[in-house]
N, C-alpha and C positions, 0 to 999 in steps of 0.2 A: 504494500500500500504506500502510495506517495506521501511524503510529508506535507502537511497543510502549511501554506505560507503564513508566517507570523504577521499579525496586524501591526500597523505602525502605532507607536505610543500615543495614547489619547484618542485613537480612532474608535468610533462606535461601530458595534456589529450591525449587520443588516437586520432590520426588523423581521421577526418571524412570528406568524400567528400561533397562538397556543394550540396544542394538540386536542383533538376531539376525545371524548370519553372512550370511543371505540379504538382509537389509535393507542391510547394509554393502556387499555386492557390487552391489546395485541402485543404491545411491546413488553409488558410484564410477563405475559404467557410465554413469549419467545425466549425471554431471558431465563425463565425458570427451566425451560426445556434444554437450553444449551450450556448453562453455567452450573457446575457442581455446587452443592450446598456449602462445601468448605470454602469456596472461593467467592460466594455471593457477597456483594457490597465491598469487594476488594478490587483494587486497581492492578493487582499482580496477575501474571498469566495463570491459566488453570494448573492446579497441582497434579503432578503425575504421582498419585498415591499408589504405591506399588510395593511388591517385594521382588527381589532379583538375586541372581548369582552370576558373578563373573568368574570364570575358571579356565584351567588349562590341563592338558594331558601331555606332559613333556615327552613321554615315550612315543606317542603317535604324532607329535608335532601339531596338536590342535589347540586352539583357543576358542572360547565361546561365551555367550551370555544367554541366559534364559530369564524370562520375566513375565509377571502377571499383574493385572491392575483393573480397578474400576475406572477405566479411562479408555476412550476410543483409540484403537490402533497404537497401543503402547510400543509396538515394535518400530514405529516410525521415529521414536524419540530416544528410548533408553539404550539399546545395545549397539556397541561398537567393538570391532576386533580386527586385528591384523596378524597373520602368522609370523611367529618368531619375534613379535613386537609386544603384543599384549591384548588384553580385553578390558573394556570399560562399560560400566553401567551408570548412567546419569539420570537422576529422578528427583522426587519431591517437587519444589518449584524449579524444575529442571533447567539447567543451562546446556542446551544442545552443543555449544562450542566446546564443552568439556570433552566430547568425543574426538573430533579431529585434532584439537589442540593437545589433548592428552596423549593421543597416539604419536603425535609429532615429538613430544618430549620423551616418550618411551623409546622412540626410534633413535634418539640421541644417546640413549644408554642410561637414562635416569631410572632409579628404582621406583616402585609403586608409591611408597611413602613420600618420596621427593616430588613426584608428579602431583599427588594430592595437595601437598603443601604449596607447590608453585601455582596450581590452578585456583585454589580457594583464596590464597592470600591476595591475588590480583582481582578478586571478584567482590564487589560491594554487596552482592546479594548472597554471600556465602552462608549466612545464618539460616537461609531457607533451602539450602541445597543438600542433596545426599548423593554420595558418589562411592563406587566400588571399583577397584583396579587390581588386575593381576598382570605382572610384568613378564618379560621374556624368560626369566629364570624360575617363575612360579612364586615369586615374592608377592605379597598382597597387602592391601590397605583399604580401609573403609572409613568414610567420613559422614557424619550426621551433624548438620548445623543446629545451633542452639534453639532455633525457632521452628524446626520441623514439627509437624503435628503428631502428637503421641498416639499410640506407641511408636517410637522411632528409634532405630539403632542398627547395629551391625555386628557381625562376627567374622573373623578372618582365621585362616590356617594355611598350611602349605598348599599352593595351587588354587586357592579360592578366596573370594570375598563375598559374603552374603549380607544383605541389608534390606530394610523395609521401613515404611512410614505409614501412618494412619492404620496400624495393624490392631487386631484384637488384643494381642499381647506379644511379648518377646518370644513366646514358644514357637511362633511362626518362623523366625530367623533361626532359632535353635534347631528346628526340624530340617531346614535347608542344610545347615552345617552338618548335622548328624548324618543325614542321608548321603551327602557327598563323601564324607569321611569313611563311611561304611561300604561304599560301592566301588572302591578302587579295583581296577582291572577290567571293568566293563567299558563299553564304548561311551565316549563323553556325551554324546547326544542323549543316549538313554539315561545316563546319570542325571543330567540337568532336567529332563522332563520329570523324572522321579522326584527330584528336589522340589519342583513346583507343586507336584501332587501332594507330597508330604506336608508342604507349607500350607496348602489349602485345607488339608485335614486338621491341621493344628489351629486353624482360625482364619488365616489369610487376611486380606484387606477388610477392615471393619465395615466398609461401605458396600461390599459385595464383589461380584466378578463381572468382567466385560471383555477383556482382551488378553492375549498372551502372545509370546514370540520366542523363537529359538534361532540363534545365529551361531554357526560353527565355521571356522576358517582353518585351512591347512594349505601350505604351499603346493600349488598345482594339484590340489585334491578335489577340485570341483569338476563340473561337467566336462567330459572328454579330456581331462587334464589341462584344460585351457583357462581355468579360473581357480582362484583361491577360496571361493565360497563353497563349502561342502553342503551346508544346510542353511536356508534362509526362509523360515516359515512363520506365518502369522495367522492368528485367529483374531481378526480386528473387532468383531462385535458378535459375541456369542454368550448364551446363558451359562455354559460350562466351558470356558475357553481352554482350560488345561486339558480336559478330555478331548476337545476338538483338536488341539495341537498334537496330542498323542496319535489321534487318528490320521492326521495329515502326515505326520512323520512315518507312520506305518506305510502309507502310500509312497512316500518319498524313498524309503528304504527299499521297497519292492522294486522301484524303477531304477534307482541309482546306487543302491548298496552294492557291496562287493562280497561275494562268497569266496572263501579261500579255495584255491585251485585243488587242494587236497580233498575238498568236499564235493567237487564236480563229479557227475555220474558218467562213467564211460558208456559210449553209445555202441552197443553190440548189435548184431543183426536183428534181434527181436525188438529192441528199443527203437532202432532206426525204422523198422516197419511200422511201429506204433506212431512215431512222430510223423512219418509220411502220410499215414492214414488220417490222422487228426488234422494235419494241415490241408489235406484234400477236402475234407468236410467243410473247412472254413474258406476254401477257394484259393489257397496259396500253394506255390511250388517249392518254397524254401522256408526254413526256420528264420533266416535273416530277414526275409521280406515281411513275414508275419510279425516278428519282434519289432521291426521298425514302425509298423502301424500301431502296435501296442505300447510304444515308447520304452521297450525293453532292450533296445539295440546295444546299450552299454554293457549288457550281460551276455551278449552272444559274440564270440570271436573264434570258435573252434567247431570243427565238424565231428571230431572223434570223442568229444565230451560235451555235456550240457550242464549248465547251471541248474541246480534243483529248483530254484525260484522260477526259472523260465519254464521248466517242465511242468511244474504245478500249475502255473498260469495257463499253459496250453491245454492241460487236461480239464481245467475248470471251464475254459471258453468253448471247448469242443465236446 
């Protein structure tokens, strides 16, 4: 929105007729519909009341953020991550610049705590901010401004920073931390979704649920090895956003996940005959052609073995 030109000192504003009763009622109703209760009668931007976890898996080279909130499209504000650099969650009266600016500082080699200090000390609105950071080495830091709406706070540990505001209680953040600590060795995306689910079970956002998001990055780990974004999923407006996020991730994993080659099924004459028969019923001459239509092409690159996910999908479709 363009800035409104300032009036000259002493200039009178143009006269404007008073609003009708209908216009007043419409304006009040519209404001109630789009402005959260906690922000009403406030000149500050809408609060991103949420819980989140910024985390990494150093063995797989993945960094990510998962978040849930009573806020439309929380994934458009909170999560930021870059492989071998770090992950950042910015929330409460969120400062979106904490994302790119924080990653730039991490890229310079600063530790998570140093980045938090650098970002917040330069921000006049820091008392209303909340921030979680994990750096390239798994170091973590969480910041909660003194004026964040309670319950608000965070917990940190090796490879993670968990935080939340306007929560039912601190048990929500404790559940995030506990779930992450107890799930080492599992895929990072699964761990982070489980963190959100356990947080919701522990009370979650005191205002309710609306949106959730999951961002996972890995160097060249995205689509066709041409992107660093492994997972970027959002449930922008849903009654049960964490459950919806898990459903979406299930679809994503089916299409873009990777089954270890040791678990692929060797195609003998019997299985080859079955595959050919099923493809014929569907009107296809090759598994590659059918997989491309079904968006499973990332899981097909051999003729002597088949990914079990592809085989299961083919059997379901035919």
